C-alpha positions in Angstrom: -13.9 -7.7 13.4 -14.8 -11.1 12.1 -12.9 -14.4 11.6 -10.1 -13.3 13.9 -7.1 -15.5 14.4 -5.1 -13.6 16.9 -4.7 -13.3 20.6 -4.4 -10.1 22.7 -1.6 -9.4 25.1 -0.3 -6.5 27.2 3.3 -7.5 27.7 4.6 -3.9 27.8 2.5 -3.5 30.9 4.6 -6.1 32.7 7.4 -3.4 32.8 7.6 -1.1 35.9 4.8 1.4 35.8 7.3 4.2 35.4 7.5 3.2 31.7 4.0 4.3 30.9 0.9 6.3 31.9 -2.6 5.1 31.2 -4.4 7.7 29.0 -7.7 7.7 27.2 -7.7 9.0 23.6 -9.2 12.4 22.9 -11.9 11.8 20.3 -11.7 13.5 16.9 -14.9 14.9 15.4 -16.6 13.6 12.3 -13.8 11.3 11.3 -13.7 9.4 8.0 -11.7 6.4 7.0 -8.9 7.4 4.5 -7.1 4.2 3.8 -7.1 0.6 5.3 -4.3 -1.9 4.7 -6.3 -5.1 4.2 -3.3 -7.2 3.2 -1.5 -6.3 6.4 -4.7 -7.0 8.4 -4.9 -10.5 7.0 -1.2 -11.2 7.9 -2.0 -10.0 11.4 -4.8 -12.5 11.7 -8.0 -10.5 11.2 -10.4 -9.5 8.5 -11.7 -5.9 8.6 -14.9 -6.4 6.8 -16.6 -3.0 6.8 -13.9 -0.4 7.1 -16.3 2.0 8.7 -16.4 -0.2 11.8 -12.8 0.9 12.5 -13.3 4.7 12.3 -14.1 5.0 16.0 -10.8 3.3 17.0 -8.9 5.6 14.7 -10.7 8.6 15.9 -10.1 7.7 19.5 -13.9 7.6 20.3 -14.1 3.8 20.7 -11.9 1.1 22.2 -12.2 -2.6 21.3 -12.7 -5.0 24.2 -9.3 -5.7 25.7 -7.6 -2.4 24.6 -5.8 -0.7 27.5 -4.2 2.5 26.0 -0.9 3.8 27.5 1.5 6.5 26.6 5.1 5.2 26.7 7.8 7.0 28.7 11.3 7.2 27.3 14.1 9.8 26.9 16.8 10.2 24.4 19.4 12.4 22.6 17.8 14.9 20.2 20.4 16.4 17.8 23.1 15.2 20.2 21.6 16.7 23.4 20.1 14.5 26.1 16.4 15.3 26.8 14.8 13.7 29.8 11.3 15.0 29.1 10.5 12.7 26.1 7.7 10.2 25.8 4.6 9.5 23.7 3.3 13.0 23.4 0.6 12.2 20.9 0.5 8.4 20.6 -0.9 5.6 22.6 -0.1 1.9 22.6 -3.6 0.3 22.4 -2.7 -3.3 22.8 -0.5 -6.1 21.5 -1.7 -8.9 19.3 -0.1 -12.2 18.2 -1.1 -13.4 14.8 -1.5 -16.9 13.4 2.1 -17.0 12.3 3.3 -16.2 15.8 4.4 -12.6 14.9 3.7 -9.9 17.6 2.2 -6.6 16.7 2.0 -3.4 18.8 -1.0 -1.2 17.8 -0.1 2.4 18.3 -2.6 5.2 17.7 -0.7 8.3 16.5 -2.5 11.6 16.9 -4.6 10.4 19.9 -4.4 13.7 21.9 -2.5 15.0 24.8 -0.5 12.9 27.2 1.7 13.7 30.3 4.6 13.7 27.8 3.1 16.2 25.3 5.2 19.0 26.7 3.9 22.1 24.8 2.2 20.1 22.0 -1.5 19.5 21.4 -1.2 15.7 20.9 -2.6 15.8 17.4 -1.2 14.8 14.0 -2.1 16.6 10.8 -3.3 15.1 7.5 -0.2 15.8 5.5 2.3 14.2 7.9 0.0 11.2 8.5 -0.3 10.6 4.8 3.5 10.9 4.5 4.1 8.3 7.2 1.5 5.9 5.8 3.0 6.2 2.3 6.6 5.9 3.4 6.3 3.1 5.8 4.5 1.0 3.1 7.0 2.2 0.5 9.9 1.0 2.7 8.2 -2.3 3.2 7.8 -2.7 -0.5 11.5 -2.1 -0.9 12.3 -4.8 1.6 13.7 -2.5 4.3 12.7 -3.2 7.9 10.0 -0.7 9.0 7.0 0.0 11.1 3.8 -0.5 9.1 0.5 1.5 8.5 -2.7 -0.4 9.3 -5.2 2.4 8.7 -5.7 6.1 9.0 -8.6 8.5 9.5 -9.0 12.2 8.8 -11.2 14.5 10.8 -12.5 18.1 10.7 -10.8 19.2 13.9 -8.6 22.3 13.2 -4.9 21.9 14.2 -2.6 24.9 14.4 0.9 24.4 12.9 2.5 27.1 10.7 -1.1 27.5 9.6 -4.5 25.9 10.4 -4.5 22.3 9.2 -6.8 19.3 9.4 -6.4 16.6 12.0 -5.8 13.0 11.2 -4.7 9.8 13.1 -2.8 6.7 12.1 -2.8 3.2 13.6 0.9 2.3 13.3 1.9 -1.3 13.9 5.3 -2.8 14.6 6.8 -5.9 16.2 8.0 -3.5 18.9 7.7 0.2 19.8 10.6 0.0 22.2 13.3 2.5 21.3 16.9 3.2 22.3 15.5 6.0 24.4 13.6 3.5 26.7 17.0 2.2 27.8 18.3 5.7 28.3 15.4 6.4 30.5 15.9 3.3 32.5 19.6 3.9 33.0 19.5 7.6 33.8 16.3 7.7 35.9 15.5 4.2 37.2 18.7 2.3 37.9 20.6 -0.9 36.9 17.9 -3.3 38.0 15.4 -1.6 35.8 17.8 -1.7 32.9 18.1 -5.5 33.4 14.4 -5.8 33.5 14.0 -4.0 30.2 16.8 -6.1 28.6 15.2 -9.3 29.7 11.8 -8.1 28.4 13.2 -7.3 25.0 15.1 -10.5 24.8 12.1 -12.6 25.8 9.9 -11.1 23.1 12.2 -10.3 20.3 15.5 -12.3 20.7 14.2 -15.6 22.2 17.1 -17.5 20.7 19.3 -15.9 23.3 17.3 -16.8 26.4 19.3 -19.9 27.3 22.7 -18.2 27.3 24.5 -17.2 30.6 23.7 -13.6 31.7 27.0 -12.0 30.5 27.0 -13.8 27.2 23.3 -13.2 26.7 23.5 -9.4 27.3 26.6 -9.1 25.1 25.2 -11.2 22.2 21.9 -9.3 22.4 23.6 -5.9 22.2 25.7 -7.2 19.3 22.6 -8.1 17.4 20.9 -4.8 18.1 24.0 -3.0 16.7 24.1 -5.3 13.7 20.4 -4.8 13.0 20.9 -1.0 13.1 24.0 -1.1 10.9 22.3 -3.2 8.2 19.1 -1.0 8.3 21.2 2.1 7.6 23.2 0.4 4.9 19.9 -0.5 3.3 18.8 3.2 3.5 21.9 4.3 1.8 21.4 1.8 -1.0 18.0 3.2 -2.0 18.9 6.9 -1.3 16.6 7.2 1.7 17.2 10.1 4.2 15.5 9.8 7.6 15.9 13.4 8.7 15.6 13.0 12.5 17.9 10.2 13.7 17.5 11.0 17.3 18.1 8.1 19.7 14.4 8.2 20.7 13.6 7.5 17.0 15.8 4.3 16.9 14.0 1.0 17.1 15.6 -1.7 19.4 14.8 -4.3 16.7 16.2 -2.3 13.7 13.0 -1.1 12.1 12.8 2.2 10.3 10.9 4.3 12.9 9.1 7.6 13.1 8.7 9.1 9.6 9.0 12.9 9.8 10.9 15.0 7.3 12.2 12.1 5.2 13.2 12.1 1.6 14.4 9.8 -1.2 17.3 11.4 -3.1 16.5 12.9 -6.6 19.6 14.5 -8.1 22.4 12.9 -6.1 23.8 15.1 -3.4 25.9 13.3 -0.8 25.4 16.0 1.8 21.6 16.4 1.2 19.7 17.6 4.3 16.0 16.7 4.1 15.0 18.4 7.3 15.1 22.2 7.0 15.4 22.6 10.8 18.6 20.6 10.8 20.8 23.7 10.3 24.1 21.9 10.9 23.4 19.0 8.6 23.8 16.5 11.5 21.4 14.1 9.8 22.5 14.6 6.2 22.4 11.6 3.9 26.2 11.0 4.0 26.3 11.3 7.8 23.6 8.7 8.5 26.0 5.8 8.9 28.0 7.8 11.5 24.8 8.9 13.3 23.7 5.3 13.5 26.9 4.5 15.3 26.5 7.5 17.5 23.0 6.3 18.6 24.5 2.8 19.4 27.1 4.6 21.6 24.3 6.4 23.5 22.6 3.0 24.0 26.0 1.5 25.0 26.3 4.2 27.7 22.9 3.2 29.1 24.0 -0.5 29.2 27.3 0.0 30.9 25.9 -0.3 34.5 24.8 -3.9 33.8 27.4 -5.1 31.3 31.1 -5.6 31.2 32.8 -2.7 29.4 34.9 -5.0 27.2 31.7 -6.7 26.0 30.1 -3.4 25.2 33.1 -2.2 23.3 33.3 -5.5 21.4 29.6 -5.2 20.5 30.1 -1.6 19.3 32.9 -2.7 17.0 30.3 -4.9 15.2 28.7 -1.7 13.8 31.5 -0.7 11.4 32.2 -4.2 10.3 28.5 -5.0 9.7 27.8 -1.7 8.0 30.7 -2.0 5.7 29.9 -5.6 4.7 26.3 -4.8 4.1 27.0 -1.6 2.2 29.6 -3.2 -0.1 27.3 -6.2 -0.8 24.3 -3.8 -1.5 26.3 -1.8 -3.9 27.8 -4.9 -5.6 24.2 -6.1 -6.1 23.1 -2.7 -7.4 26.0 -2.8 -10.0 25.3 -6.4 -10.9 28.7 -7.7 -9.6 28.4 -11.3 -8.4 32.1 -12.0 -8.4 34.2 -10.0 -5.9 37.0 -7.9 -7.1 39.5 -6.0 -4.9 38.8 -2.8 -6.8 35.1 -2.9 -6.4 35.0 -0.4 -3.5 37.0 2.1 -5.6 34.5 1.7 -8.4 31.6 2.2 -6.0 33.0 5.3 -4.4 34.0 6.8 -7.8 30.4 6.1 -8.9 29.0 8.1 -6.0 31.5 10.9 -6.7 30.4 11.1 -10.3 26.7 11.1 -9.4 27.3 13.9 -6.9 29.5 16.0 -9.1 27.1 15.8 -12.1 23.9 15.8 -10.0 22.6 12.6 -11.6 19.2 11.2 -10.4 20.1 8.4 -8.0 17.1 6.0 -8.6 17.0 6.6 -12.4 20.7 5.9 -12.8 20.7 2.5 -11.1 17.5 1.5 -12.7 18.7 2.5 -16.2 22.0 0.6 -15.5 19.9 -2.5 -14.6 18.5 -2.4 -18.2 21.8 -1.8 -19.9 21.7 -5.0 -21.9 18.1 -4.7 -23.1 17.8 -0.9 -23.4 21.4 0.1 -24.3 23.4 3.0 -23.1 20.9 5.7 -24.1 18.8 5.8 -20.9 22.0 6.1 -18.8 23.7 8.7 -21.0 20.5 10.8 -21.1 20.8 11.4 -17.3 24.0 13.4 -17.8 24.4 16.9 -19.2 27.9 15.9 -20.3 27.5 12.6 -22.1 31.3 12.0 -22.2 31.3 11.5 -18.5 28.8 8.7 -18.8 30.7 7.2 -21.7 34.0 7.1 -19.7 32.2 5.5 -16.7 30.4 3.0 -18.9 33.6 2.0 -20.5 35.1 1.3 -17.1 32.0 -0.6 -16.0 32.0 -2.8 -19.1 35.6 -3.7 -18.4 34.6 -4.7 -14.9 31.8 -6.9 -16.2 34.4 -8.9 -18.1 35.2 -10.5 -14.7 31.6 -11.7 -14.4 30.3 -15.1 -15.5 26.5 -14.5 -15.4 24.6 -14.2 -18.7 23.4 -10.6 -19.4 19.7 -11.4 -18.9 20.4 -13.2 -15.6 22.3 -10.1 -14.4 19.6 -7.8 -15.6 17.0 -9.7 -13.8 19.0 -9.7 -10.5 19.7 -6.0 -10.8 16.0 -5.1 -11.3 15.3 -6.9 -8.1 17.5 -4.5 -6.1 17.3 -1.3 -8.1 13.8 0.1 -7.7 12.0 1.8 -10.5 9.6 3.5 -8.1 10.4 5.3 -4.9 8.3 7.8 -2.8 9.7 11.0 -4.2 8.7 14.0 -2.2 6.9 15.6 -5.1 4.7 12.5 -5.6 3.8 12.6 -1.9 3.0 16.4 -2.2 0.7 15.8 -5.1 -1.2 13.2 -3.2 -1.5 15.4 -0.1 -2.9 18.3 -2.2 -5.6 16.1 -3.6 -6.3 14.7 -0.1 -6.7 18.2 1.3 -9.4 18.6 -1.3 -11.1 15.4 -0.1 -9.9 13.1 -2.8 -7.9 10.1 -1.5 -7.9 8.0 -4.7 -4.5 9.4 -5.8 -3.1 8.2 -2.5 -4.4 4.7 -3.0 -3.2 4.6 -6.6 0.3 5.6 -5.4 0.3 3.0 -2.7 -0.4 0.2 -5.2 2.6 1.3 -7.3 4.8 1.4 -4.2 3.8 -2.1 -3.2 5.9 -3.4 -6.2 8.7 -0.9 -6.6 11.0 -3.3 -8.5 8.4 -4.3 -11.2 8.2 -2.5 -14.5 4.4 -1.6 -14.2 4.3 0.0 -17.7 0.8 1.3 -17.0 2.1 3.5 -14.2 5.3 4.7 -15.9 4.5 8.3 -14.9 5.3 7.5 -11.3 8.9 6.8 -12.3 9.4 10.2 -14.0 12.1 12.5 -12.9 10.7 15.3 -10.6 9.8 18.6 -12.1 11.9 21.6 -11.0 9.3 22.6 -8.3 9.5 19.0 -6.9 13.2 19.0 -6.1 14.5 19.7 -2.6 11.1 20.4 -1.2 11.2 22.1 2.2 10.0 19.5 4.8 9.9 20.4 8.5 9.4 18.4 11.8 6.1 20.1 12.4 3.4 17.5 12.1 
């Protein structure tokens, strides 16, 4: 590193030692740099210079001075069932840094080898899943949705057995915090009320400092309200871009409301309200249309963990903030997507009827809203062409035009605003799959090209129009599993 403008901290290590185990990474063999996020590095306060200097850190064969790797301990509810055996089974918190703008960053090496929490796993990550996480975390950032970020990733020659023999890889994931709902469940169920208080105070000090001066009861209640609100808004934002997480277990829920742990995710193609992106989710627990309810369910799991140290009335009051916050954010997001600046009492009916129409006629979610954004300049054609039965589109467009009569903005002003919230480019699964296939053959340039497009998902980018194409038949409803 050179010209560094950050300081190193280890605040997580101030927690009781039951929250972590020191573990040295298990080195990968013959590692190569795949992709390095230089823009993010600069925001964090350092300049990478020669990318090859970072290969050893990514491969687990080298630690920078000051790094003190630990595997975090937490528990959580997986598909609704409490599991006390969870923890970082293949990842290590290397250190925490504070950049020139005062933002904190946890550095987490994912794919670092076995830890005491690996259970029956090998502690490794494979190339395909590491690429998917790198791509999706950066895609979500481009969309303006709170998320962990990808700093860099390496690939290696180590064979890893999943359904077949695959190639190992590792990702340095960074986030303001890696503390999950599951940390609080671990504290409550296994450590006791004083440890829960210690964890709450730790999180407030680092991530909710504006609450520090409040009296204890008020501080805890207001903090939990904010956690609930952050979670509700995040999921409303997911719904607005058609993002499906796939594994919304409570150990995958960030305490600061970041999208966390990318596994079998998907962005909707043909709209299916009940779409299940994780083929191991047989019951559809984490289907697209159930995500808002699952967000609330996870907040309830967190609430249960907090009850020993909070007044029940305060906990219940905070939980009620979820539905209110979600509904407000979802309604505002959808009004924005439809270009409705003036509120109308019938807007929610229009929104839900629109979803029903998209579902019934299997219309591409992203393409519909982007085409609608260009209605004034491009006409009805691009919207109508998404429907097999054009008359359905015509009837809806007539209703939509009637609603626009209540608007006061000029057409071009509305179009500009709509294009800022309706992305043209999302990380469709087929695009990720194409990049993965090239990477498995040793070519990472397609991945880098796709990343550049995903940085600016709301821009037209006419030179990259192909990335906005509807998926081919083989690219719809790809089978994505948790194995990574």
